[in-house]
Structures are given as structure tokens and as C-alpha cells.
N, C-alpha and C positions, 0 to 999 in steps of 0.2 A: 603455712604452706602457700596460702594465697599471696602473701607478701613476696615469697620467692618467685611465684609465678609472675608477679608484676615486674620483678627485676629482669626476668627472662624476656618478658614482653618488650621492655625498653630496649634490650639488646637487639631483639628481632627488628623493632622499628628502626633503630639506628642502622642496622644492616641493610634494611630496605632502601634507606636513603643513600647508602654508599654504593648500591649496585648500579651498574650501567644499564640503561634500558636495552633489552634485547631487540634484535632486528625483528620487525613484524613478520608474522607467518605469511601474510599476504599484503599486497599494496592497498592503500586506502582507496575506496571507490571514488571515482573522479566526477564531481558535479559537472565539470566542463565537458567531459566525455558524454555524459547523459544529455546535456543541452545540445551537443552536436548531433547525437542520434535522434533527439526529438525533432530537430530541424529536418533531418533526412526523412523521418516518418511523416512529417507535415507535407513534404514535397511529394511523397508517394500518395498520400491521401488526395492531394490536389490532382495528381496524374491519373489516379484511379477513380476520380469523381466522387469521393466521399470518404468518410472516416473508416479506415480498415480496422475492424474490431480486434483482430489478433494483435496488431501493433499497439493499439490504444491500451489493451489489457496489460501487455508486457511493460509498456511505458509507465503505467500507473504503479505496477509492482516494483519496477526499478526505482522510481521516484520515492516510494514509501520506504524501500529497503535502504536507499542511500541516506534519506533523512534520519532513519532510525540509527544507522551507523554513526552519522555525524553527532547525533544527540548523545549516544553512549560514549563517544570519544570525549565530548565536552564534560560529561558527568565523571568519567574516569580521571580526567585531568584535574577536576576540582577535588575529587576524593583523594588523589595522590598528594595534592597540595595540603589537604587537611591532615593527612598522615604525617607530612613533613612538620607541620606545626606541633602535632602531638609529640613527635619524637624530640623535637627541640625543647619543648616544655619539660618532658620527662628527663632529658639530659641535664637541664638546669636544676630541676628539683632533686634529682637523684633518687635511687631506690631507698626504701625504708625497710631496714632489716630488723631482726629480733634484738640484736645488741643495742641498736638505737632506741628501740621501744623501752627496753629495760632501763636504759640510762636516762630516760626523760624525767625531768623533775616537774611532773604534772599530776593532776588528779587521775585516778584510774579511768573514770568515764571519759576524760578528755583524750587519754591515750587510745582507748578502745574506739572512740569516735573517729580519731584520725586514721587509725588502721582500717576501719570499715570504709571510710571515704576513699582511701587509697585502693582498697579492693574493688570498690565500685568503679573507680576510674579505670582500673585494669580490665574489668569486664567490658566496660563501654568501648575501650580501645580495641579489645580483642574482636568485638562485633564489627567495628569499623574496618579492621583489617580483613575480616571475612567478607564484608560487603564489597571491598575492593577486589578481592580475588574473584568474586562472582561477576563483577563488572568486567574484569579482564576477559573472562570466558565468554560473556555475552557479547563483548565488543568484537572478539575474534569471529564468533559465529555471524554477527551482523555484517562484518566486512566480507566474509565468504559469500553470504547470501546476496548482498548488494552487487558484488562483482559477478556472481552467477546470473543475476537478473539482467545486468548490463550486457553480458555475453549473449544471453538469449535474445535480447533486443537486436544486437548486431546480426545474429544468425537469421532472425525473422526478416529483417530488412533485406539481407542478401537473398533469401529465398524468394521474397516477393519481387525483388529486382530481376531475378533470373526468370520469373514468370511473366515478365513485361509483355512479350509478344502474345502469350496466351490470353492475358487479361485484356490486351488491346483488341484482340479478336472479339472478346466478349462485349466490350464497350461498343465496337463497331456494329455488332449484331443488333443492339438495342438503340443505337444512335444517341444523339444528345438533344434534350428538350429543354426549352426555357419556360419558366413559369409564366402564366398569363391569366387573364380574366379577373373577375372581382375577388376570387378567393386566393389568388396568387400561387396556385398549384400548377404543376406540369400536367399535361393531359394524361400521362401514364399514371400519375398518382391518383388523379380523378377516376380513371378507369378501375384501378385496383380497389379503391375505396368503394366504388359502386358495386363491384362484384362481391366484396366482403359483406356489405350491407344487405345484399340480396340473399346471402347464404347464412348469415349469423345475426342473431338478435343483439342489438347494441343499446341496451336500456340505460347505460351510464354515459353514453355519448362518445364522440370522437373529436380529438384535437389535432389540427394539422399545422397550418402556417404559424410560425413564431417569429415575427419580425426582429431582426438583430441577432438571432441565434446563429452561431458560426457553423453549425452542422447542417444536416439535411432539412431540418424544420425551417431554417431560415431561407433555404433555397427552394422551398415548395415541393420537396421530394420525400417527405416523411409524414406519417400520421401515427397517432397513439390511439389505440382502440381500447377504451376503458373497460375493465372487467370487474370493477368495484367503484365505490365512491372514492375519490382521490385521497390517497394516504392510508387507506385500509387494505389489508391483504385480501385478495380474492380467495374465496373458499367455496366448497360445495359445487353447485351447478355453475357458478360464475367461473371458478377455476377450471372446471371441465370445459367450459365454453372457450376459455383462453387456450387450453391444450388443443382442442379441436381446430381452432383457428390457426394455430401455429402449424399443425400437421397439414392443413389444407394449403397454407402458404408455401410450405416446402414442396408439396406435390405440384402446385400450380405456378410456383415462382418462375420457372424457366419460360413458361408461356406468357406470363404477365410482366416480366422484367423486374422481379423483386431482387434487390441487392443484398439486404440482410434483415434479420429478424432478431429482436431481443425480447425475452420472456423468462420470468422466474430466475433472474440472475444468471442467465445463459445467453449466448449469442450464436446465430447460425449465419455465416457470411459466405456467400457463394464464391467470392473472389479469392478466399484463402482455402478453398477446398470443400466448404460445406461441413456438415456435421455440427452437433451441439458442443460448445466449449464453455467452461465455467467462467464467470466474471468475479473479480474481487468485490468485496463489500464496498458499496459506494455510500453507505451511511443512512439508508432509510428505505421504506417500502417502495416509494415511487422511484427513487434513484436506482434501486435494484430491480425495478420492473416486475414487482409482484402485484401491481394493481392495473397494469395495462400491457398490451402487446404493441411493441414498437415495430413499424414497418418502414424501411427505406427502399426506394426504387432507383434504378439506373436513370 
């Protein structure tokens, strides 16, 4: 029975090779389109005086989804080529049927060994075909996901572009400050830091200026208020201190000129409407802001 299953498998593989590739259900996500949108997002960040967290979050999701789709496409192409080689080999060898086995002039153990080997090859090839079917489905899902994220990035850019006058009024309200002094911070950031230090214990320290950083840390407009020793997740009273600081910043932000807050893999950006929004996993405790509260000011 296994031998007949092998013969059927060869026919299926040969059929797979003879089929024309169907038209994809959706277009491949375009890395070029993503690069264009990334440039538009960068221009908005510059116009709105700092990284807009909603744009950055969707851009990261779109980049990851596009990379995943491209990777699956490459794996699928390699697997399909592998199936082609399998089918070609099977065609040249030909199926091994019962009559051939009975007609072989060989020792019984040799005949049985060859039959077992053929059965093993059939099982292996069946698994490869199954893996390709799984890759096809995953590839379709990845394309849809990547295209969805790219569309979301387009919509977010349009939304923020439409709010340009509103955000400009916000920027005019707080004015523009240049960093200065020995610390290289703006006066607004110095004021916010001072009020925070007066109201909250900071036993793990505060980090602000980061020369060469392309974001607000490099511009003297951001500080990280540590809630644990770097790289370890804040817990207990330390985590509660971070929660309390975040709540205080949201309440007092309009008075102080706070632009956005990041804490516990969430961000609160006043330019995109406020409210906590989740962030994608950035790869670690510090990158996900579980050990410090990040504060950026206008």
C-alpha cells in the first residue's frame, strides 16, 4: 500500500510542477512604498519638533511585517525549487510496484530494504509538500498583514497632516527653545526635571543629554527617570513610583510643556490626541521602557 502511495505522490509532485502559478490574492508589499512613507514621517517629525510616537510605532510594525513577508516569499521559492528537484528525481527513478518487487532477483532482505527506503522517501516528500502548503498560507497572511500596516501608516500620515494647523498652534503656545548651559538641556526640560525631583524620589538616577542621539535626548529635550537599576524591570514600590510619575506628568503636562511620555511599553503623545497606546516589543526591558519613564518636552 505504501508503494502505491509513493506512486501517487510522484504523480502529485509532477502535477504541481505542471501547474501555472495562480495570480496572488494581494499585491506584494512594496519596500519602496514603505521607504517613501518613512521619509514623509521623518518630515512630519521635523515639522512637529520631535518623533511622533504613533507614526514611529506603525512604521516599525510595517517594517517588520514587510520583512516577514519578504522572508516567507524567499523560503517559499526555495521550497518550490526543492519540490521540483524531488519530482524530477522521482520521474527518473520511477515508481516501484509489487510486480517489480516480485520479479527482482535479489535476496529478500535486499528487496525489503529497498521497499522500506522508498517508503521512507515517500513520507519525507509528503512532509515537504505539507510544509510548502503551510508556507503558501503563511505567505498570503504575511502579505495581507504587511499591506494593512502600510495602509495604516498612510492614514496616520494623512491624519497628522490634516491636524497641521492645530499642532502648529500647540507648538506656538510653548515656543521654541534651544539647549544651553553646561548640561546642554533646554530651560523647559530643566524646569520639568526640577519639578519631578521635588515631587518624586529618584534613587536610581536620571539620564538626559545623549550627544549624537537623533531624537530628543540629543536635542536636550528629553530625560529618562530610572525606576530600577538599568536593565531590570521595575517592581513593587519602584513600579508604583513610575505609575505615579506618569499620572502626574499627564495631569501637569499642559502646564509644563510635556510633549510625550513612554512607560511600560506604552506611549502618551499629546500631538496625536493623548491617551495611552501600546508599543511593539523593542527587544528588551530598557528598550520597552520597563525600567524608566521617558519624558520629552516641546
